[in-house]
C-alpha positions in Angstrom: 67.2 -26.2 -24.8 63.3 -25.8 -26.1 64.0 -29.4 -27.5 65.0 -30.7 -24.2 64.3 -28.8 -21.2 64.7 -31.7 -18.9 68.7 -31.6 -20.1 68.5 -28.2 -18.9 66.8 -28.2 -15.7 69.3 -27.2 -13.1 67.3 -28.7 -10.3 67.7 -32.1 -12.1 71.2 -31.8 -13.5 73.8 -34.2 -12.3 76.8 -32.4 -13.7 76.8 -29.0 -12.0 79.3 -27.7 -14.5 77.8 -24.1 -14.6 80.7 -22.3 -15.1 84.6 -22.3 -16.3 85.8 -22.7 -12.7 83.5 -25.9 -12.7 84.3 -27.2 -16.4 83.8 -31.0 -16.9 86.8 -33.0 -18.2 84.6 -33.6 -21.2 82.3 -32.7 -23.6 78.9 -33.0 -21.8 76.6 -30.8 -23.9 76.5 -31.2 -27.7 74.3 -28.6 -29.7 73.9 -28.6 -33.3 73.3 -25.1 -34.8 73.0 -23.9 -38.4 75.0 -27.3 -39.5 77.8 -26.6 -37.1 78.3 -28.8 -33.8 79.1 -27.1 -30.7 80.9 -29.3 -27.9 80.7 -27.9 -24.7 82.2 -28.5 -21.3 80.3 -26.1 -19.4 76.6 -25.8 -19.6 75.3 -23.4 -22.3 72.2 -22.3 -20.1 74.0 -19.4 -17.8 75.2 -17.8 -21.2 71.3 -17.0 -22.3 71.2 -13.1 -21.0 68.0 -11.3 -20.5 68.5 -9.7 -23.8 68.6 -12.9 -25.4 65.5 -14.1 -23.9 63.7 -10.8 -24.8 65.0 -11.4 -28.6 64.1 -15.3 -28.2 60.3 -14.0 -27.2 60.1 -11.3 -30.0 61.3 -14.0 -32.8 57.7 -15.3 -33.0 56.3 -12.0 -33.5 59.0 -11.6 -36.4 58.2 -14.7 -37.9 54.5 -13.9 -38.2 55.5 -10.8 -40.0 55.4 -8.3 -37.2 58.4 -6.2 -36.9 59.9 -4.3 -33.5 59.2 -0.8 -34.6 56.4 0.3 -36.8 57.3 1.2 -40.5 59.6 -1.6 -42.9 62.9 -2.8 -42.5 64.7 0.2 -42.9 63.1 1.1 -39.7 64.6 -1.7 -37.7 67.5 -1.6 -35.6 70.4 -3.3 -37.2 71.0 -5.9 -34.2 67.3 -6.7 -34.2 67.3 -7.7 -37.8 70.8 -9.8 -37.5 69.5 -11.6 -34.2 66.2 -12.5 -36.0 68.1 -13.6 -39.2 70.3 -15.8 -37.0 67.6 -17.2 -34.8 65.6 -17.8 -38.2 68.2 -19.6 -39.9 68.9 -21.5 -36.9 65.4 -22.6 -36.3 65.1 -23.9 -40.2 68.1 -25.8 -39.8 67.2 -27.4 -36.8 63.6 -28.3 -38.4 65.2 -30.5 -41.3 
């Protein structure tokens, strides 16, 4: 979504396939993540929760070596590390 924000601007979207009840009859969105192609008939934007946004905002700090909690990796929540590693691998695969 960050690469093509206009595609996910709700005010400009001609599709209006925001939920399963309004799903398109064909694949409208194709997103490649981690080498896998995800074809969707429902817009992925509503699936981004506040927690997802928070993790994405923390990723820049993680990439620069700043962790969520004081200490090393062993002091970090498992879910935080899991999310950072997933985001990192996705970003790296899309940078290639």
